[in-house]
C-alpha positions as a Markdown table, in Angstrom:
| # | Residue | x | y | z |
|---|---|---|---|---|
| 1 | Met | 116.3 | -63.2 | -82.9 |
| 2 | Thr | 115.4 | -62.8 | -78.7 |
| 3 | Lys | 117.2 | -66.2 | -78.2 |
| 4 | Lys | 120.3 | -64.9 | -79.8 |
| 5 | Val | 120.6 | -61.6 | -78.1 |
| 6 | Leu | 119.9 | -63.4 | -74.3 |
| 7 | Phe | 122.1 | -66.1 | -75.5 |
| 8 | Thr | 125.3 | -63.3 | -76.2 |
| 9 | Leu | 124.5 | -60.8 | -73.6 |
| 10 | Thr | 124.7 | -64.6 | -71.1 |
| 11 | Leu | 128.0 | -65.5 | -72.9 |
| 12 | Leu | 129.1 | -62.0 | -72.5 |
| 13 | Ile | 128.0 | -61.7 | -68.6 |
| 14 | Ser | 129.8 | -65.3 | -67.4 |
| 15 | Leu | 133.0 | -64.2 | -69.7 |
| 16 | Val | 133.6 | -60.8 | -67.8 |
| 17 | Gly | 132.5 | -62.2 | -64.0 |
| 18 | Gly | 134.2 | -65.6 | -64.4 |
| 19 | Thr | 137.0 | -63.0 | -65.3 |
| 20 | Ala | 136.7 | -60.9 | -62.3 |
| 21 | Phe | 135.8 | -64.3 | -60.6 |
| 22 | Ser | 139.3 | -65.9 | -61.8 |
| 23 | Gln | 140.7 | -62.5 | -60.2 |
| 24 | Val | 140.0 | -62.8 | -56.3 |
| 25 | Leu | 140.4 | -66.4 | -56.2 |
| 26 | Pro | 144.2 | -66.7 | -55.0 |
| 27 | Gln | 146.8 | -68.7 | -57.5 |
| 28 | Val | 146.9 | -72.3 | -56.2 |
| 29 | Ser | 150.2 | -73.9 | -56.1 |
| 30 | Val | 150.4 | -77.6 | -55.8 |
| 31 | Ala | 154.5 | -79.8 | -54.7 |
| 32 | Tyr | 154.9 | -82.7 | -54.2 |
| 33 | Val | 158.1 | -84.3 | -52.3 |
| 34 | Asn | 158.2 | -87.6 | -51.0 |
| 35 | Thr | 160.2 | -87.8 | -47.6 |
| 36 | Thr | 161.1 | -91.4 | -48.0 |
| 37 | Glu | 163.5 | -89.7 | -50.9 |
| 38 | Leu | 164.5 | -87.4 | -48.4 |
| 39 | Leu | 165.5 | -89.7 | -45.8 |
| 40 | Asp | 167.5 | -92.4 | -47.8 |
| 41 | Gln | 169.7 | -88.8 | -49.2 |
| 42 | Met | 170.5 | -87.2 | -46.1 |
| 43 | Pro | 173.9 | -88.8 | -45.2 |
| 44 | Glu | 173.1 | -88.6 | -41.4 |
| 45 | Lys | 170.6 | -91.6 | -42.1 |
| 46 | Ala | 173.2 | -93.7 | -43.9 |
| 47 | Gln | 174.5 | -93.3 | -40.0 |
| 48 | Ala | 172.0 | -94.2 | -37.9 |
| 49 | Thr | 170.8 | -97.2 | -40.6 |
| 50 | Gln | 175.0 | -98.4 | -39.6 |
| 51 | Gln | 174.4 | -98.2 | -35.6 |
| 52 | Leu | 171.0 | -99.7 | -36.1 |
| 53 | Leu | 172.8 | -102.8 | -38.4 |
| 54 | Thr | 175.3 | -103.5 | -35.6 |
| 55 | Leu | 172.4 | -103.4 | -32.7 |
| 56 | Ser | 170.4 | -105.8 | -34.5 |
| 57 | Glu | 173.6 | -108.0 | -35.7 |
| 58 | Asn | 174.7 | -108.1 | -31.9 |
| 59 | Tyr | 171.1 | -109.0 | -30.7 |
| 60 | Lys | 171.5 | -112.0 | -33.2 |
| 61 | Lys | 174.9 | -113.3 | -31.4 |
| 62 | Glu | 173.4 | -113.8 | -28.7 |
| 63 | Leu | 169.8 | -115.0 | -29.2 |
| 64 | Glu | 171.6 | -117.7 | -31.3 |
| 65 | Leu | 174.0 | -118.6 | -28.0 |
| 66 | Met | 170.9 | -118.7 | -25.8 |
| 67 | Gln | 169.3 | -121.1 | -28.8 |
| 68 | Asn | 172.2 | -123.0 | -28.7 |
| 69 | Glu | 171.8 | -124.0 | -25.2 |
| 70 | Tyr | 168.4 | -124.8 | -25.1 |
| 71 | Asn | 169.1 | -127.0 | -28.3 |
| 72 | Lys | 171.9 | -129.1 | -26.3 |
| 73 | Lys | 169.7 | -129.1 | -23.3 |
| 74 | Tyr | 167.0 | -130.9 | -25.0 |
| 75 | Ser | 168.9 | -132.5 | -26.8 |
| 76 | Asp | 170.2 | -134.0 | -23.7 |
| 77 | Tyr | 166.7 | -135.1 | -22.5 |
| 78 | Ile | 165.6 | -136.6 | -25.5 |
| 79 | Thr | 169.3 | -138.5 | -25.3 |
| 80 | Tyr | 168.9 | -139.7 | -21.6 |
| 81 | Gln | 165.7 | -139.3 | -20.6 |
| 82 | Ala | 164.5 | -143.1 | -21.0 |
| 83 | Ser | 167.2 | -143.4 | -17.8 |
| 84 | Leu | 166.1 | -139.6 | -15.7 |
| 85 | Ser | 164.1 | -140.5 | -12.6 |
| 86 | Glu | 160.0 | -138.9 | -13.5 |
| 87 | Asn | 162.0 | -136.1 | -10.9 |
| 88 | Ile | 165.3 | -135.0 | -12.5 |
| 89 | Lys | 162.8 | -135.2 | -15.9 |
| 90 | Leu | 160.0 | -132.8 | -14.4 |
| 91 | Arg | 163.2 | -130.4 | -13.5 |
| 92 | Arg | 164.7 | -131.0 | -16.9 |
| 93 | Met | 161.0 | -130.3 | -18.8 |
| 94 | Gln | 160.3 | -126.7 | -16.0 |
| 95 | Glu | 164.4 | -125.7 | -17.2 |
| 96 | Leu | 163.8 | -126.3 | -21.7 |
| 97 | Thr | 160.4 | -124.0 | -21.0 |
| 98 | Glu | 161.5 | -121.4 | -19.0 |
| 99 | Leu | 164.5 | -121.4 | -22.0 |
| 100 | Glu | 162.0 | -120.7 | -24.2 |
| 101 | Asn | 160.1 | -118.4 | -22.3 |
| 102 | Lys | 163.3 | -116.6 | -21.9 |
| 103 | Ile | 164.0 | -115.8 | -25.4 |
| 104 | Gly | 161.6 | -115.2 | -26.1 |
| 105 | Lys | 161.2 | -112.7 | -23.3 |
| 106 | Phe | 165.0 | -111.4 | -25.1 |
| 107 | Met | 163.2 | -111.4 | -28.7 |
| 108 | Glu | 160.3 | -109.0 | -27.4 |
| 109 | Leu | 162.6 | -107.1 | -25.6 |
| 110 | Ala | 165.2 | -106.6 | -28.5 |
| 111 | Gln | 162.7 | -105.4 | -31.6 |
| 112 | Glu | 161.0 | -103.2 | -28.5 |
| 113 | Asp | 164.9 | -101.7 | -28.0 |
| 114 | Ile | 164.9 | -102.0 | -31.9 |
| 115 | Asn | 162.9 | -99.6 | -32.5 |
| 116 | Asn | 163.6 | -97.5 | -30.1 |
| 117 | Gln | 166.7 | -96.4 | -31.2 |
| 118 | Glu | 165.5 | -96.1 | -34.9 |
| 119 | Lys | 162.8 | -94.2 | -33.6 |
| 120 | Gly | 165.6 | -92.1 | -31.6 |
| 121 | Leu | 168.0 | -91.5 | -34.7 |
| 122 | Leu | 165.5 | -91.2 | -37.4 |
| 123 | Gly | 162.7 | -89.3 | -35.0 |
| 124 | Pro | 165.1 | -85.3 | -35.8 |
| 125 | Leu | 165.9 | -86.7 | -39.2 |
| 126 | Lys | 161.9 | -86.8 | -40.2 |
| 127 | Gln | 162.0 | -84.1 | -38.1 |
| 128 | Lys | 164.0 | -81.3 | -39.8 |
| 129 | Ile | 162.8 | -82.9 | -43.3 |
| 130 | Asn | 159.7 | -81.9 | -42.4 |
| 131 | Glu | 161.2 | -78.0 | -41.3 |
| 132 | Ala | 163.1 | -77.9 | -44.6 |
| 133 | Ile | 159.5 | -78.6 | -46.3 |
| 134 | Arg | 157.7 | -75.5 | -44.5 |
| 135 | Ala | 160.5 | -73.7 | -45.1 |
| 136 | Val | 160.2 | -74.8 | -48.9 |
| 137 | Gly | 156.7 | -74.2 | -48.5 |
| 138 | Ile | 156.3 | -70.6 | -47.2 |
| 139 | Glu | 158.9 | -68.8 | -49.8 |
| 140 | Gln | 158.1 | -71.0 | -52.2 |
| 141 | Arg | 153.9 | -69.9 | -51.6 |
| 142 | Tyr | 153.1 | -73.5 | -52.5 |
| 143 | Thr | 148.9 | -73.8 | -51.5 |
| 144 | Val | 150.3 | -77.3 | -50.6 |
| 145 | Ile | 153.1 | -80.1 | -50.9 |
| 146 | Tyr | 152.0 | -83.1 | -50.5 |
| 147 | Asp | 154.0 | -86.4 | -49.9 |
| 148 | Leu | 154.3 | -89.0 | -52.3 |
| 149 | Ala | 155.7 | -91.7 | -49.5 |
| 150 | Asn | 152.1 | -91.8 | -47.7 |
| 151 | Pro | 149.6 | -93.6 | -48.9 |
| 152 | Gly | 147.1 | -91.9 | -48.2 |
| 153 | Ile | 147.9 | -90.2 | -51.2 |
| 154 | Ala | 146.2 | -91.6 | -54.7 |
| 155 | Phe | 146.3 | -88.9 | -57.6 |
| 156 | Val | 149.3 | -86.4 | -58.4 |
| 157 | Ser | 148.4 | -83.6 | -61.0 |
| 158 | Pro | 150.4 | -83.8 | -63.7 |
| 159 | Asp | 151.6 | -80.2 | -63.2 |
| 160 | Ala | 152.7 | -80.4 | -59.4 |
| 161 | Val | 156.4 | -79.3 | -59.0 |
| 162 | Asn | 158.5 | -81.5 | -57.6 |
| 163 | Ala | 160.2 | -80.2 | -54.8 |
| 164 | Asn | 163.2 | -82.4 | -53.8 |
| 165 | Pro | 165.9 | -80.7 | -55.4 |
| 166 | Leu | 164.4 | -77.3 | -53.3 |
| 167 | Val | 164.1 | -78.8 | -50.5 |
| 168 | Ile | 167.2 | -80.9 | -50.5 |
| 169 | Ala | 169.0 | -77.6 | -51.1 |
| 170 | Lys | 167.8 | -76.8 | -47.6 |
| 171 | Leu | 168.5 | -79.0 | -46.1 |
| 172 | Gly | 172.4 | -78.6 | -47.4 |
| 173 | Ile | 172.4 | -82.4 | -49.5 |
| 174 | Asn | 175.2 | -82.7 | -51.8 |
| 175 | Arg | 174.3 | -85.1 | -54.8 |
């Protein structure tokens, strides 16, 4: 009998205490966004992407010209090497090596420029998304908003709220 009374009292205390404790804790609200999807839906991204494609195509054309020049000189060297003096052979080999180095340096600089242009064009868009996410988080009183584009996120509760529509509205994007 004492065990029954003790068990009932313990259960009653834990229920009352648990209810009181849960009222003290703040409400936790979790939402998620996908910044990659948000960025893809921004009209400005299409314009930035087109600029980057144009820049890339220009570099590709220039690289093809340089490669054609190299191929012609290499072909000429192979064709005439038997009839060339040793000094001329060395000079042509040096020219080919210089062209190879020039092409390599050009490729590095082109990639660096494309990366810098991408940061310059997409950076402000990413900042705009981050500001909209922050504003939505404050307005909707979310405890946390996870970014599904972040590879560090391994689990999202099925109860989480998709905040993308709210952020799209905050960004003023029309679907």
